[in-house]
C-alpha positions in Angstrom: 105.1 89.7 111.3 108.7 90.3 110.4 109.0 86.7 109.1 106.0 87.2 106.7 107.4 90.4 105.2 110.8 88.6 104.7 109.0 85.7 102.9 107.1 88.2 100.8 110.3 90.0 99.7 111.8 86.6 98.8 108.8 85.7 96.8 108.8 89.0 95.0 112.5 88.7 94.2 112.0 85.2 92.7 109.0 86.4 90.7 110.9 89.3 89.4 113.8 87.0 88.5 111.4 84.8 86.5 110.1 87.8 84.6 113.6 89.0 83.8 114.5 85.5 82.6 111.4 85.4 80.4 112.2 88.8 78.9 115.7 87.5 78.0 114.1 84.4 76.4 111.7 86.5 74.3 114.5 88.9 73.4 116.4 85.9 71.9 113.3 84.8 69.9 112.7 88.4 68.7 116.4 88.8 67.6 116.2 85.5 65.7 113.0 86.5 63.9 114.5 89.9 63.0 117.6 88.2 61.6 115.4 85.9 59.5 113.4 88.8 58.2 116.6 90.7 57.4 118.0 87.6 55.5 114.8 87.3 53.5 114.9 90.9 52.2 
């Protein structure tokens, strides 16, 4: 039982890490588009 909860926590941590990584990736894309829009105006 203990082992399962440990694995579960590790899985959760890696999933959360992926989400954070994706957020950073999208943030870069958003920043780039904002800069492009600002340059066009």
